[in-house]
C-alpha positions, 0 to 999 in steps of 0.5 A: 500500500502507498503511504496511508492517507485519510482516516483509518477505517476501524470496523471492528465491533469495538472499540468503535470510532470516537466522534470528533465531538466526543474527542473535543469534549474530552480535551479539557483541563483536569478539574478538582473532582471534589469541587462544584464543577465536577459535581455539576458534570457528574449529576448531569451524566448520571441523569442522562445515563439512566434513560439509556439503560432504562434503569433507576440505579446506574453506577459508573466505574473507572474500569473495563467491561470486565471490571463491571462483570466482576462488580456484578458478581461480587455484589450479589453472589457468594463463593459456592453459589450456583449460577446458570450460564449459556455458551453463546460465544467467546465472551459468555465463556470468559464470563464463565471463567471469571465466575469460576475463579471467584468461587461460583459453581457454574452450570454452563449449557453448551452451545454451537456459537450460532444461536442465542440463549434458548428461553425454553431451556432456561425454563426447563433448567430452572423447573428442574432446580426445585431447591432453588439452588441456582442464584442467578441466570447470567446471559450475554445480550449481544455476543460480540464474537458471533453476531448473535443477539439473545432475546432478553425479554423471553429469558425473563419470561422463562424465569417467571414461568418457572416460578424461580427467584434467580437473579437475571444478570445481563452483559450489554457491553456491545449492545447498549445504545445500539440495540433496544434495551430496557433494564427495569421494564424487562425485569433485569437485575444487573446490567453490565456494560462498557464505554467503548462500543455504542456509547462511542467512547474510548475504553475505560468506563464500566457500568452496572445498572441494578434492580432494587432486588439486587441492591437488597441482596448486596446489602445482606451478602455478596463477597468481600469487596471494596472497589466494587461496592455498590452502596458506597458508590451510590451514596457518593453518586447521590451527592454528585461525586464518586467513591474514588478518583473518577476518570473525569475526562472520560466523563466529559466525553460521556456527557457529549456522547449522551447528548449526541444520542439524545439529539438523534433520538434513541429510536432513531439510533436503534433503527439506524443500527438495524438498517445497517445490519440488514444492508451488511447481511445482504452484502454477505449473502450476495457474495455467496458467504454464509452468515454465522448467526443461524436464527434471523430473529437473533441477527445482531444490529451491531456486527455481522460475522461471515464464514470463510469458504472451506480452505481459506483463512479469514486472518489472511483476508483481514491482513490483506484488507488492512495492508491495502485499504487501511481497514481493520475488521474483527478477527474470529476468536478462539474456536472461530479463529481463522474461520470468520471475519467480523464487520462492525457497524455500530456507534458513530456510523452512517451510510457512507461509512458502511459503503466504504467498509463493504467496498473494502471487504469486496475488493479484499475478497477479490485480491485474496482470491476468495471464491465469491460473487461480485455485487455485495456492495450493490446489494447493500446500496440498493437496500440503503437507497430503498430505505433512505429518508 
């Protein structure tokens, strides 16, 4: 490739592109995080964040999403507690690993990484648990490694149908602010998320949205904890402060990102993501490639994972596209390594961003000698033209 000019195309499914507005908002002097200026910032952020989760209680941690996972576990579970989890992909597997390291007994239901959580299986497993030994059902909403979105309202209905008191813990790290989600309305007890995907920020902030039921359990139990303790954070947040030194400049960026989401309107944000997801899938099908997700109702609006033809390596294709067009695509993770590539279409993203992305993929397929049909870009473009406005 000639010396790269223009902006790098970051089309992995997170971290996502950070809008210029957010970058400018973060470019601020450090302020006193115990002073009135910070209090105003924090209270504004906390108020604007709650509607995005659809939750009354939301905590912001200086952490990754992995930290927010740990916060969810240590506040409402104890060593020896039993939980129900589902192998929907790489990140569900990582969450299971963390739970085990923290002394949690995990019933991990195996899966093929091509579909989401089966609500009927949730109900069956909980009905079999007549002693109510299972303390929580832990689900990844949008599995970033596969492009599969589990249907959380149906999982909640399954728990209720079984008459089981288990908590519902949901990872929304790659779905928040991109896929419709309602923490309180859907009966979720703990929602986990991070800053670097739909919220259009760099990595560095982790979130927990918490139900009153989970808060009460945390008051009475949970594990020994300090940094992750919900109650100390909520007490400080109520006054406009945090329990420890905050990531102030990321909070400036978060406020700007929340303003951008509010200006667009969350319904429009969700429609935009759904539209770009459908356009991408039309391109993949036109190329003659297979979409990893097998259930149309579970197609992810934030990324699409495409399966490589037999005998061809997805990582080699990704390397060619990066070298020739300065565009990064998502790799296949663990058992999908070399077998799929992932196209991110979330966050700060528009029609022209998508068309540039798909053009880079189609040209890359040709240069790499991957068997495919031409016309994926045209198929996506036709759909975008038909649905414009």
